[in-house]
C-alpha positions as CSV (number, residue, x, y, z in Angstrom):
1,X,0.1,0.0,-0.1
2,X,0.8,3.5,-0.2
3,X,0.6,6.6,0.7
4,X,-1.8,9.0,-1.5
5,X,-2.2,12.8,-1.6
6,X,-4.1,13.6,-4.1
7,X,-5.1,17.2,-4.2
8,X,-8.3,17.0,-6.7
9,X,-10.8,17.6,-4.4
10,X,-14.1,17.9,-6.7
11,X,-14.1,13.9,-6.8
12,X,-16.4,12.3,-4.9
13,X,-13.9,9.8,-3.3
14,X,-11.6,13.1,-1.5
15,X,-12.3,13.9,2.0
16,X,-9.4,16.0,3.1
17,X,-7.1,14.7,0.6
18,X,-7.7,11.6,1.0
19,X,-9.7,8.8,-0.8
20,X,-12.6,7.1,0.7
21,X,-12.8,4.8,-2.7
22,X,-10.5,2.0,-1.0
23,X,-8.5,1.2,-3.8
24,X,-7.5,3.6,-7.3
25,X,-6.3,2.7,-10.9
26,X,-3.7,5.0,-12.6
27,X,-3.9,4.6,-16.1
28,X,-1.6,5.8,-18.9
29,X,-0.6,2.6,-20.4
30,X,1.7,4.2,-23.0
31,X,2.8,6.8,-20.7
32,X,6.2,8.9,-20.7
33,X,5.8,11.5,-18.5
34,X,3.2,11.9,-16.0
35,X,0.7,14.0,-18.4
36,X,0.3,10.8,-20.0
37,X,-1.3,9.4,-16.7
38,X,-4.4,10.0,-15.3
39,X,-7.0,8.4,-12.2
40,X,-9.2,6.4,-13.9
41,X,-11.1,6.4,-10.5
42,X,-12.0,10.1,-10.5
43,X,-15.6,10.7,-10.5
44,X,-16.4,14.1,-10.5
45,X,-18.8,15.6,-7.6
46,X,-21.7,17.0,-8.5
47,X,-24.9,18.3,-6.0
48,X,-26.1,14.2,-6.3
49,X,-22.8,12.9,-4.8
50,X,-22.3,11.3,-1.8
51,X,-19.2,9.4,-0.1
52,X,-21.2,6.2,1.5
53,X,-20.9,7.5,5.4
54,X,-19.1,4.2,6.4
55,X,-16.2,4.7,4.6
56,X,-13.2,6.9,6.0
57,X,-10.7,8.7,4.3
58,X,-7.1,6.4,4.3
59,X,-3.9,7.8,4.2
60,X,-2.7,4.6,2.7
61,X,-4.6,2.5,-0.6
62,X,-4.1,-0.4,-2.9
63,X,-2.9,1.3,-6.2
64,X,-3.7,-0.9,-9.7
65,X,-1.3,1.2,-12.2
66,X,-1.3,0.5,-16.3
67,X,1.8,3.0,-16.5
68,X,3.7,0.4,-17.3
69,X,7.0,2.6,-18.4
70,X,6.8,3.9,-14.6
71,X,9.5,2.7,-12.3
72,X,7.3,2.6,-9.5
73,X,5.1,-0.3,-11.7
74,X,5.8,-3.7,-10.6
75,X,3.3,-6.2,-12.8
76,X,0.3,-3.6,-13.1
77,X,0.9,-2.2,-9.2
78,X,2.4,1.0,-7.7
79,X,5.1,0.4,-5.0
80,X,6.1,3.9,-4.6
81,X,6.2,4.8,-0.8
82,X,4.0,7.8,-1.6
83,X,1.7,8.5,-4.3
84,X,0.7,11.8,-5.2
85,X,-2.5,12.4,-7.9
86,X,-3.4,16.3,-9.2
87,X,-5.9,17.7,-11.1
88,X,-7.9,20.3,-9.7
89,X,-11.0,21.2,-11.3
90,X,-11.0,17.9,-13.6
91,X,-14.0,17.1,-15.2
92,X,-13.1,13.6,-16.2
93,X,-10.5,11.0,-15.3
94,X,-7.9,12.8,-18.6
95,X,-8.0,15.8,-16.2
96,X,-6.3,14.0,-13.4
97,X,-2.8,12.9,-13.4
98,X,0.0,10.9,-11.3
99,X,2.9,13.4,-10.3
100,X,4.7,10.5,-8.5
101,X,5.8,9.0,-12.3
102,X,9.2,8.2,-13.0
103,X,10.0,7.1,-16.2
104,X,11.9,3.8,-16.8
105,X,15.8,4.5,-17.5
């Protein structure tokens, strides 16, 4: 599990820069840089959105990752100790990114 810091405050699952979803998927199977990645689990918060009241924000989370060209990807799992997901004012997953992405050398 990785420590997740998520600044996508308009995501349904975001509470106090933590995620209430339980696990996330980082997309970007052909990524060469962080801008080619995204949080596929992003869901824009709107007036009808709610987070299950029994779910609690967690600083650590399981992260599945499709960015095979990332140093931290090990068999579709993120092994980074800390992961930063960014994308304030995103309206779709493509408006987010994994700022922790580091291209394999």
